[in-house]
All heavy atoms as TSV, in Angstrom:
chain	resi	resn	atom	element	x	y	z
A	1	MET	N	N	0.833	-1.211	0.000
A	1	MET	CA	C	0.000	0.000	0.000
A	1	MET	C	C	0.866	1.259	0.000
A	1	MET	O	O	0.543	2.219	-0.653
A	1	MET	CB	C	-0.920	-0.019	1.241
A	1	MET	CG	C	-2.060	0.949	1.153
A	1	MET	SD	S	-3.166	0.538	-0.212
A	1	MET	CE	C	-4.355	1.823	-0.053
A	2	ALA	N	N	1.972	1.187	0.746
A	2	ALA	CA	C	2.867	2.345	0.800
A	2	ALA	C	C	3.428	2.647	-0.588
A	2	ALA	O	O	3.624	3.800	-0.952
A	2	ALA	CB	C	3.988	2.096	1.793
A	3	ASN	N	N	3.687	1.597	-1.354
A	3	ASN	CA	C	4.218	1.775	-2.702
A	3	ASN	C	C	3.220	2.534	-3.579
A	3	ASN	O	O	3.587	3.431	-4.332
A	3	ASN	CB	C	4.546	0.408	-3.319
A	3	ASN	CG	C	5.441	0.532	-4.532
A	3	ASN	OD1	O	6.125	1.530	-4.684
A	3	ASN	ND2	N	5.429	-0.477	-5.370
A	4	PHE	N	N	1.937	2.143	-3.465
A	4	PHE	CA	C	0.888	2.812	-4.227
A	4	PHE	C	C	0.811	4.301	-3.854
A	4	PHE	O	O	0.710	5.159	-4.721
A	4	PHE	CB	C	-0.461	2.131	-3.967
A	4	PHE	CG	C	-1.604	2.813	-4.661
A	4	PHE	CD1	C	-1.784	2.676	-6.025
A	4	PHE	CD2	C	-2.487	3.604	-3.942
A	4	PHE	CE1	C	-2.838	3.311	-6.664
A	4	PHE	CE2	C	-3.539	4.244	-4.573
A	4	PHE	CZ	C	-3.719	4.095	-5.949
A	5	GLN	N	N	0.884	4.593	-2.558
A	5	GLN	CA	C	0.836	5.982	-2.101
A	5	GLN	C	C	2.038	6.766	-2.625
A	5	GLN	O	O	1.910	7.939	-2.976
A	5	GLN	CB	C	0.778	6.042	-0.574
A	5	GLN	CG	C	-0.572	5.597	-0.025
A	5	GLN	CD	C	-0.593	5.534	1.492
A	5	GLN	OE1	O	0.449	5.404	2.125
A	5	GLN	NE2	N	-1.792	5.612	2.055
A	6	ALA	N	N	3.194	6.114	-2.687
A	6	ALA	CA	C	4.395	6.775	-3.212
A	6	ALA	C	C	4.206	7.129	-4.679
A	6	ALA	O	O	4.588	8.212	-5.126
A	6	ALA	CB	C	5.613	5.879	-3.036
A	7	VAL	N	N	3.582	6.205	-5.417
A	7	VAL	CA	C	3.327	6.451	-6.839
A	7	VAL	C	C	2.338	7.603	-7.006
A	7	VAL	O	O	2.540	8.495	-7.837
A	7	VAL	CB	C	2.805	5.172	-7.540
A	7	VAL	CG1	C	2.291	5.490	-8.934
A	7	VAL	CG2	C	3.904	4.119	-7.597
A	8	VAL	N	N	1.287	7.594	-6.212
A	8	VAL	CA	C	0.288	8.673	-6.277
A	8	VAL	C	C	0.941	10.018	-5.957
A	8	VAL	O	O	0.725	11.008	-6.655
A	8	VAL	CB	C	-0.888	8.395	-5.313
A	8	VAL	CG1	C	-1.775	9.629	-5.172
A	8	VAL	CG2	C	-1.697	7.199	-5.802
A	9	HIS	N	N	1.763	10.017	-4.924
A	9	HIS	CA	C	2.444	11.249	-4.527
A	9	HIS	C	C	3.379	11.735	-5.640
A	9	HIS	O	O	3.398	12.923	-5.977
A	9	HIS	CB	C	3.232	11.026	-3.235
A	9	HIS	CG	C	3.979	12.237	-2.786
A	9	HIS	ND1	N	3.347	13.342	-2.244
A	9	HIS	CD2	C	5.295	12.539	-2.826
A	9	HIS	CE1	C	4.252	14.272	-1.977
A	9	HIS	NE2	N	5.448	13.803	-2.316
A	10	ALA	N	N	4.135	10.818	-6.213
A	10	ALA	CA	C	5.066	11.177	-7.290
A	10	ALA	C	C	4.304	11.730	-8.491
A	10	ALA	O	O	4.746	12.679	-9.146
A	10	ALA	CB	C	5.892	9.960	-7.698
A	11	ARG	N	N	3.165	11.143	-8.763
A	11	ARG	CA	C	2.351	11.593	-9.900
A	11	ARG	C	C	1.820	13.013	-9.654
A	11	ARG	O	O	1.824	13.853	-10.556
A	11	ARG	CB	C	1.195	10.604	-10.095
A	11	ARG	CG	C	0.461	10.783	-11.381
A	11	ARG	CD	C	-0.388	9.560	-11.701
A	11	ARG	NE	N	-1.191	9.841	-12.869
A	11	ARG	CZ	C	-2.510	9.906	-12.850
A	11	ARG	NH1	N	-3.175	9.671	-11.749
A	11	ARG	NH2	N	-3.166	10.195	-13.956
A	12	GLN	N	N	1.361	13.275	-8.438
A	12	GLN	CA	C	0.878	14.611	-8.097
A	12	GLN	C	C	2.006	15.634	-8.223
A	12	GLN	O	O	1.808	16.735	-8.734
A	12	GLN	CB	C	0.307	14.637	-6.680
A	12	GLN	CG	C	-1.019	13.912	-6.559
A	12	GLN	CD	C	-1.462	13.766	-5.107
A	12	GLN	OE1	O	-0.660	13.886	-4.187
A	12	GLN	NE2	N	-2.743	13.494	-4.907
A	13	GLU	N	N	3.184	15.260	-7.749
A	13	GLU	CA	C	4.353	16.143	-7.825
A	13	GLU	C	C	4.711	16.427	-9.290
A	13	GLU	O	O	4.989	17.563	-9.663
A	13	GLU	CB	C	5.537	15.493	-7.099
A	13	GLU	CG	C	6.754	16.381	-6.987
A	13	GLU	CD	C	6.538	17.601	-6.113
A	13	GLU	OE1	O	5.675	17.556	-5.212
A	13	GLU	OE2	O	7.236	18.600	-6.343
A	14	ALA	N	N	4.662	15.387	-10.113
A	14	ALA	CA	C	4.968	15.547	-11.538
A	14	ALA	C	C	3.949	16.469	-12.208
A	14	ALA	O	O	4.318	17.310	-13.034
A	14	ALA	CB	C	4.985	14.185	-12.226
A	15	LYS	N	N	2.686	16.330	-11.844
A	15	LYS	CA	C	1.646	17.210	-12.400
A	15	LYS	C	C	1.913	18.666	-12.029
A	15	LYS	O	O	1.736	19.565	-12.845
A	15	LYS	CB	C	0.261	16.795	-11.894
A	15	LYS	CG	C	-0.335	15.621	-12.621
A	15	LYS	CD	C	-1.738	15.360	-12.093
A	15	LYS	CE	C	-2.413	14.246	-12.846
A	15	LYS	NZ	N	-3.773	14.000	-12.343
A	16	ARG	N	N	2.313	18.878	-10.753
A	16	ARG	CA	C	2.609	20.244	-10.313
A	16	ARG	C	C	3.782	20.817	-11.102
A	16	ARG	O	O	3.749	21.966	-11.535
A	16	ARG	CB	C	2.933	20.267	-8.821
A	16	ARG	CG	C	1.702	20.410	-7.942
A	16	ARG	CD	C	2.079	20.825	-6.533
A	16	ARG	NE	N	2.844	19.804	-5.838
A	16	ARG	CZ	C	2.319	18.804	-5.154
A	16	ARG	NH1	N	1.012	18.683	-5.078
A	16	ARG	NH2	N	3.088	17.926	-4.557
A	17	GLU	N	N	4.826	19.998	-11.272
A	17	GLU	CA	C	6.000	20.467	-12.008
A	17	GLU	C	C	5.652	20.766	-13.460
A	17	GLU	O	O	6.113	21.759	-14.023
A	17	GLU	CB	C	7.121	19.427	-11.935
A	17	GLU	CG	C	7.756	19.354	-10.560
A	17	GLU	CD	C	8.827	18.285	-10.463
A	17	GLU	OE1	O	9.313	17.822	-11.519
A	17	GLU	OE2	O	9.187	17.924	-9.337
A	18	LEU	N	N	4.838	19.917	-14.066
A	18	LEU	CA	C	4.416	20.131	-15.445
A	18	LEU	C	C	3.619	21.424	-15.567
A	18	LEU	O	O	3.822	22.210	-16.502
A	18	LEU	CB	C	3.586	18.941	-15.930
A	18	LEU	CG	C	3.138	18.996	-17.383
A	18	LEU	CD1	C	4.344	19.068	-18.315
A	18	LEU	CD2	C	2.276	17.786	-17.722
A	19	SER	N	N	2.751	21.655	-14.605
A	19	SER	CA	C	1.956	22.868	-14.599
A	19	SER	C	C	2.861	24.104	-14.498
A	19	SER	O	O	2.667	25.094	-15.215
A	19	SER	CB	C	0.974	22.827	-13.424
A	19	SER	OG	O	0.192	23.988	-13.395
A	20	THR	N	N	3.866	24.022	-13.627
A	20	THR	CA	C	4.818	25.120	-13.472
A	20	THR	C	C	5.590	25.347	-14.764
A	20	THR	O	O	5.792	26.484	-15.197
A	20	THR	CB	C	5.801	24.815	-12.320
A	20	THR	OG1	O	5.043	24.608	-11.133
A	20	THR	CG2	C	6.774	25.951	-12.106
A	21	LEU	N	N	6.019	24.243	-15.387
A	21	LEU	CA	C	6.749	24.357	-16.648
A	21	LEU	C	C	5.889	24.992	-17.735
A	21	LEU	O	O	6.352	25.851	-18.485
A	21	LEU	CB	C	7.190	22.966	-17.128
A	21	LEU	CG	C	8.540	22.488	-16.654
A	21	LEU	CD1	C	8.790	21.063	-17.145
A	21	LEU	CD2	C	9.647	23.402	-17.161
A	22	ARG	N	N	4.643	24.559	-17.812
A	22	ARG	CA	C	3.739	25.130	-18.826
A	22	ARG	C	C	3.580	26.633	-18.617
A	22	ARG	O	O	3.571	27.399	-19.578
A	22	ARG	CB	C	2.366	24.452	-18.752
A	22	ARG	CG	C	2.344	23.096	-19.384
A	22	ARG	CD	C	0.923	22.565	-19.464
A	22	ARG	NE	N	0.878	21.299	-20.168
A	22	ARG	CZ	C	0.154	20.258	-19.777
A	22	ARG	NH1	N	-0.582	20.343	-18.700
A	22	ARG	NH2	N	0.166	19.150	-20.470
A	23	GLU	N	N	3.422	27.036	-17.376
A	23	GLU	CA	C	3.286	28.461	-17.062
A	23	GLU	C	C	4.545	29.219	-17.454
A	23	GLU	O	O	4.485	30.301	-18.031
A	23	GLU	CB	C	2.995	28.628	-15.562
A	23	GLU	CG	C	2.751	30.050	-15.128
A	23	GLU	CD	C	1.467	30.644	-15.687
A	23	GLU	OE1	O	0.631	29.903	-16.240
A	23	GLU	OE2	O	1.306	31.864	-15.573
A	24	THR	N	N	5.711	28.638	-17.163
A	24	THR	CA	C	6.989	29.264	-17.517
A	24	THR	C	C	7.101	29.424	-19.030
A	24	THR	O	O	7.485	30.484	-19.529
A	24	THR	CB	C	8.172	28.424	-16.985
A	24	THR	OG1	O	8.033	28.312	-15.571
A	24	THR	CG2	C	9.495	29.071	-17.320
A	25	VAL	N	N	6.764	28.370	-19.756
A	25	VAL	CA	C	6.825	28.416	-21.226
A	25	VAL	C	C	5.872	29.483	-21.761
A	25	VAL	O	O	6.216	30.239	-22.673
A	25	VAL	CB	C	6.503	27.027	-21.828
A	25	VAL	CG1	C	6.275	27.123	-23.331
A	25	VAL	CG2	C	7.620	26.057	-21.517
A	26	ARG	N	N	4.687	29.568	-21.168
A	26	ARG	CA	C	3.706	30.567	-21.620
A	26	ARG	C	C	4.247	31.976	-21.411
A	26	ARG	O	O	4.160	32.830	-22.299
A	26	ARG	CB	C	2.383	30.385	-20.855
A	26	ARG	CG	C	1.259	31.282	-21.360
A	26	ARG	CD	C	0.041	31.221	-20.458
A	26	ARG	NE	N	0.302	31.762	-19.136
A	26	ARG	CZ	C	0.396	33.074	-18.871
A	26	ARG	NH1	N	0.288	33.963	-19.821
A	26	ARG	NH2	N	0.626	33.481	-17.641
A	27	ILE	N	N	4.842	32.210	-20.241
A	27	ILE	CA	C	5.399	33.533	-19.932
A	27	ILE	C	C	6.538	33.865	-20.893
A	27	ILE	O	O	6.605	34.977	-21.431
A	27	ILE	CB	C	5.879	33.584	-18.469
A	27	ILE	CG1	C	4.665	33.565	-17.524
A	27	ILE	CG2	C	6.734	34.827	-18.222
A	27	ILE	CD1	C	5.036	33.323	-16.077
A	28	LEU	N	N	7.431	32.893	-21.124
A	28	LEU	CA	C	8.558	33.134	-22.031
A	28	LEU	C	C	8.067	33.403	-23.451
A	28	LEU	O	O	8.604	34.278	-24.136
A	28	LEU	CB	C	9.518	31.937	-22.022
A	28	LEU	CG	C	10.337	31.773	-20.751
A	28	LEU	CD1	C	11.125	30.471	-20.795
A	28	LEU	CD2	C	11.288	32.949	-20.573
A	29	ALA	N	N	7.071	32.664	-23.889
A	29	ALA	CA	C	6.520	32.877	-25.230
A	29	ALA	C	C	5.913	34.277	-25.341
A	29	ALA	O	O	6.093	34.965	-26.352
A	29	ALA	CB	C	5.465	31.821	-25.543
A	30	GLU	N	N	5.222	34.693	-24.290
A	30	GLU	CA	C	4.623	36.029	-24.258
A	30	GLU	C	C	5.713	37.106	-24.346
A	30	GLU	O	O	5.585	38.083	-25.085
A	30	GLU	CB	C	3.836	36.183	-22.958
A	30	GLU	CG	C	2.629	37.066	-23.055
A	30	GLU	CD	C	1.784	36.948	-21.800
A	30	GLU	OE1	O	2.088	37.669	-20.833
A	30	GLU	OE2	O	0.830	36.151	-21.804
A	31	GLN	N	N	6.791	36.908	-23.587
A	31	GLN	CA	C	7.905	37.864	-23.613
A	31	GLN	C	C	8.536	37.918	-25.003
A	31	GLN	O	O	8.872	38.990	-25.497
A	31	GLN	CB	C	8.972	37.482	-22.589
A	31	GLN	CG	C	8.557	37.761	-21.166
A	31	GLN	CD	C	9.585	37.278	-20.154
A	31	GLN	OE1	O	10.508	36.538	-20.496
A	31	GLN	NE2	N	9.417	37.675	-18.904
A	32	ARG	N	N	8.692	36.751	-25.628
A	32	ARG	CA	C	9.294	36.701	-26.961
A	32	ARG	C	C	8.431	37.455	-27.964
A	32	ARG	O	O	8.953	38.178	-28.817
A	32	ARG	CB	C	9.469	35.247	-27.403
A	32	ARG	CG	C	10.191	35.123	-28.722
A	32	ARG	CD	C	10.560	33.704	-29.021
A	32	ARG	NE	N	11.680	33.295	-28.194
A	32	ARG	CZ	C	12.225	32.093	-28.235
A	32	ARG	NH1	N	11.743	31.182	-29.036
A	32	ARG	NH2	N	13.244	31.798	-27.468
A	33	VAL	N	N	7.115	37.310	-27.866
A	33	VAL	CA	C	6.201	38.031	-28.750
A	33	VAL	C	C	6.374	39.540	-28.558
A	33	VAL	O	O	6.457	40.293	-29.534
A	33	VAL	CB	C	4.735	37.609	-28.499
A	33	VAL	CG1	C	3.765	38.573	-29.161
A	33	VAL	CG2	C	4.507	36.189	-28.997
A	34	GLN	N	N	6.457	39.966	-27.291
A	34	GLN	CA	C	6.627	41.390	-27.004
A	34	GLN	C	C	7.955	41.910	-27.561
A	34	GLN	O	O	8.018	42.997	-28.130
A	34	GLN	CB	C	6.563	41.650	-25.489
A	34	GLN	CG	C	5.202	41.399	-24.882
A	34	GLN	CD	C	4.125	42.307	-25.421
A	34	GLN	OE1	O	4.370	43.457	-25.748
A	34	GLN	NE2	N	2.919	41.782	-25.543
A	35	GLU	N	N	9.033	41.117	-27.377
A	35	GLU	CA	C	10.351	41.533	-27.877
A	35	GLU	C	C	10.344	41.627	-29.396
A	35	GLU	O	O	10.895	42.560	-29.970
A	35	GLU	CB	C	11.422	40.553	-27.408
A	35	GLU	CG	C	11.721	40.670	-25.923
A	35	GLU	CD	C	12.598	39.538	-25.405
A	35	GLU	OE1	O	13.089	38.728	-26.224
A	35	GLU	OE2	O	12.797	39.471	-24.183
A	36	LYS	N	N	9.725	40.633	-30.049
A	36	LYS	CA	C	9.680	40.628	-31.510
A	36	LYS	C	C	8.887	41.836	-32.005
A	36	LYS	O	O	9.272	42.479	-32.978
A	36	LYS	CB	C	9.058	39.339	-32.021
A	36	LYS	CG	C	8.941	39.304	-33.537
A	36	LYS	CD	C	9.098	37.923	-34.091
A	36	LYS	CE	C	8.955	37.845	-35.593
A	36	LYS	NZ	N	9.357	39.011	-36.349
A	37	LYS	N	N	7.802	42.138	-31.322
A	37	LYS	CA	C	6.992	43.295	-31.700
A	37	LYS	C	C	7.815	44.580	-31.552
A	37	LYS	O	O	7.778	45.445	-32.426
A	37	LYS	CB	C	5.742	43.369	-30.819
A	37	LYS	CG	C	4.764	44.450	-31.228
A	37	LYS	CD	C	3.522	44.395	-30.356
A	37	LYS	CE	C	2.492	45.399	-30.784
A	37	LYS	NZ	N	2.988	46.773	-30.846
A	38	ALA	N	N	8.576	44.676	-30.477
A	38	ALA	CA	C	9.422	45.855	-30.263
A	38	ALA	C	C	10.485	45.950	-31.363
A	38	ALA	O	O	10.755	47.046	-31.879
A	38	ALA	CB	C	10.083	45.790	-28.890
A	39	GLN	N	N	11.075	44.805	-31.732
A	39	GLN	CA	C	12.070	44.809	-32.809
A	39	GLN	C	C	11.436	45.225	-34.132
A	39	GLN	O	O	12.010	46.011	-34.889
A	39	GLN	CB	C	12.691	43.415	-32.962
A	39	GLN	CG	C	13.674	43.065	-31.870
A	39	GLN	CD	C	14.192	41.640	-32.015
A	39	GLN	OE1	O	13.719	40.885	-32.859
A	39	GLN	NE2	N	15.146	41.277	-31.172
A	40	ASP	N	N	10.260	44.690	-34.413
A	40	ASP	CA	C	9.570	45.038	-35.658
A	40	ASP	C	C	9.226	46.524	-35.681
A	40	ASP	O	O	9.379	47.188	-36.706
A	40	ASP	CB	C	8.301	44.200	-35.821
A	40	ASP	CG	C	8.604	42.733	-36.106
A	40	ASP	OD1	O	9.779	42.414	-36.396
A	40	ASP	OD2	O	7.675	41.908	-36.035
A	41	ASP	N	N	8.788	47.052	-34.546
A	41	ASP	CA	C	8.479	48.486	-34.462
A	41	ASP	C	C	9.737	49.309	-34.699
A	41	ASP	O	O	9.709	50.327	-35.386
A	41	ASP	CB	C	7.871	48.834	-33.099
A	41	ASP	CG	C	6.460	48.277	-32.938
A	41	ASP	OD1	O	5.878	47.823	-33.944
A	41	ASP	OD2	O	5.949	48.294	-31.804
A	42	ALA	N	N	10.863	48.845	-34.140
A	42	ALA	CA	C	12.132	49.550	-34.319
A	42	ALA	C	C	12.553	49.514	-35.788
A	42	ALA	O	O	13.029	50.511	-36.337
A	42	ALA	CB	C	13.206	48.934	-33.436
A	43	LYS	N	N	12.378	48.374	-36.434
A	43	LYS	CA	C	12.724	48.248	-37.851
A	43	LYS	C	C	11.862	49.175	-38.696
A	43	LYS	O	O	12.342	49.807	-39.629
A	43	LYS	CB	C	12.546	46.798	-38.329
A	43	LYS	CG	C	13.671	45.886	-37.901
A	43	LYS	CD	C	13.433	44.480	-38.427
A	43	LYS	CE	C	14.452	43.517	-37.854
A	43	LYS	NZ	N	14.129	42.124	-38.182
A	44	ASP	N	N	10.576	49.237	-38.387
A	44	ASP	CA	C	9.679	50.140	-39.118
A	44	ASP	C	C	10.157	51.576	-38.964
A	44	ASP	O	O	10.140	52.341	-39.913
A	44	ASP	CB	C	8.236	50.013	-38.610
A	44	ASP	CG	C	7.609	48.684	-39.011
A	44	ASP	OD1	O	8.165	48.015	-39.907
A	44	ASP	OD2	O	6.576	48.317	-38.430
A	45	GLY	N	N	10.603	51.913	-37.766
A	45	GLY	CA	C	11.114	53.262	-37.516
A	45	GLY	C	C	12.374	53.526	-38.312
A	45	GLY	O	O	12.567	54.619	-38.842
A	46	GLN	N	N	13.240	52.524	-38.428
A	46	GLN	CA	C	14.489	52.689	-39.174
A	46	GLN	C	C	14.217	52.872	-40.657
A	46	GLN	O	O	14.905	53.630	-41.329
A	46	GLN	CB	C	15.393	51.468	-38.979
A	46	GLN	CG	C	16.054	51.424	-37.612
A	46	GLN	CD	C	16.897	50.172	-37.435
A	46	GLN	OE1	O	16.992	49.366	-38.340
A	46	GLN	NE2	N	17.476	50.021	-36.259
A	47	GLN	N	N	13.231	52.202	-41.174
A	47	GLN	CA	C	12.937	52.295	-42.606
A	47	GLN	C	C	12.563	53.721	-42.996
A	47	GLN	O	O	12.852	54.158	-44.096
A	47	GLN	CB	C	11.805	51.333	-42.981
A	47	GLN	CG	C	12.259	49.880	-42.996
A	47	GLN	CD	C	11.121	48.913	-43.227
A	47	GLN	OE1	O	9.973	49.328	-43.334
A	47	GLN	NE2	N	11.428	47.638	-43.279
A	48	HIS	N	N	11.967	54.432	-42.082
A	48	HIS	CA	C	11.564	55.796	-42.371
A	48	HIS	C	C	12.625	56.808	-41.951
A	48	HIS	O	O	12.486	57.984	-42.220
A	48	HIS	CB	C	10.233	56.101	-41.667
A	48	HIS	CG	C	9.142	55.151	-42.052
A	48	HIS	ND1	N	8.642	55.058	-43.326
A	48	HIS	CD2	C	8.478	54.225	-41.329
A	48	HIS	CE1	C	7.710	54.134	-43.365
A	48	HIS	NE2	N	7.590	53.603	-42.176
A	49	GLY	N	N	13.681	56.280	-41.305
A	49	GLY	CA	C	14.723	57.165	-40.793
A	49	GLY	C	C	15.987	57.066	-41.619
A	49	GLY	O	O	15.956	57.175	-42.845
A	50	HIS	N	N	17.116	56.838	-40.941
A	50	HIS	CA	C	18.412	56.786	-41.612
A	50	HIS	C	C	18.540	55.513	-42.442
A	50	HIS	O	O	18.181	54.442	-41.999
A	50	HIS	CB	C	19.535	56.840	-40.570
A	50	HIS	CG	C	19.496	58.078	-39.725
A	50	HIS	ND1	N	19.788	59.313	-40.231
A	50	HIS	CD2	C	19.161	58.259	-38.429
A	50	HIS	CE1	C	19.656	60.217	-39.275
A	50	HIS	NE2	N	19.275	59.602	-38.166
A	51	VAL	N	N	19.123	55.641	-43.628
A	51	VAL	CA	C	19.234	54.501	-44.533
A	51	VAL	C	C	20.449	53.646	-44.191
A	51	VAL	O	O	20.425	52.437	-44.332
A	51	VAL	CB	C	19.333	54.998	-45.999
A	51	VAL	CG1	C	19.488	53.823	-46.954
A	51	VAL	CG2	C	18.123	55.836	-46.345
A	52	ASN	N	N	21.523	54.228	-43.687
A	52	ASN	CA	C	22.781	53.522	-43.506
A	52	ASN	C	C	22.923	52.788	-42.180
A	52	ASN	O	O	23.980	52.303	-41.883
A	52	ASN	CB	C	23.971	54.505	-43.663
A	52	ASN	CG	C	24.051	55.016	-45.082
A	52	ASN	OD1	O	23.662	54.323	-46.023
A	52	ASN	ND2	N	24.573	56.223	-45.254
A	53	GLN	N	N	21.879	52.737	-41.384
A	53	GLN	CA	C	21.963	52.030	-40.109
A	53	GLN	C	C	21.992	50.520	-40.356
A	53	GLN	O	O	21.217	50.007	-41.150
A	53	GLN	CB	C	20.765	52.356	-39.226
A	53	GLN	CG	C	20.848	53.731	-38.593
A	53	GLN	CD	C	19.707	53.944	-37.611
A	53	GLN	OE1	O	18.752	53.212	-37.599
A	53	GLN	NE2	N	19.833	54.992	-36.820
A	54	PRO	N	N	22.909	49.800	-39.691
A	54	PRO	CA	C	22.936	48.341	-39.854
A	54	PRO	C	C	21.689	47.698	-39.261
A	54	PRO	O	O	21.133	48.206	-38.290
A	54	PRO	CB	C	24.184	47.902	-39.078
A	54	PRO	CG	C	24.477	49.034	-38.157
A	54	PRO	CD	C	23.951	50.286	-38.792
A	55	ALA	N	N	21.266	46.620	-39.862
A	55	ALA	CA	C	20.034	45.951	-39.406
A	55	ALA	C	C	20.255	45.273	-38.081
A	55	ALA	O	O	21.312	44.848	-37.750
A	55	ALA	CB	C	19.582	44.925	-40.441
């Protein structure tokens, strides 16, 4: 019986870790979208500004 409880406990712990990982991935993906948007906005600004600026 103790073995079964250990398995149940390990499974619950794994679910919690997976949930945490999913949240982390979601946050990182959100940040990446924001950064890409900022880069795209900066590029749009450069196109209308100086021509000789490196990309």
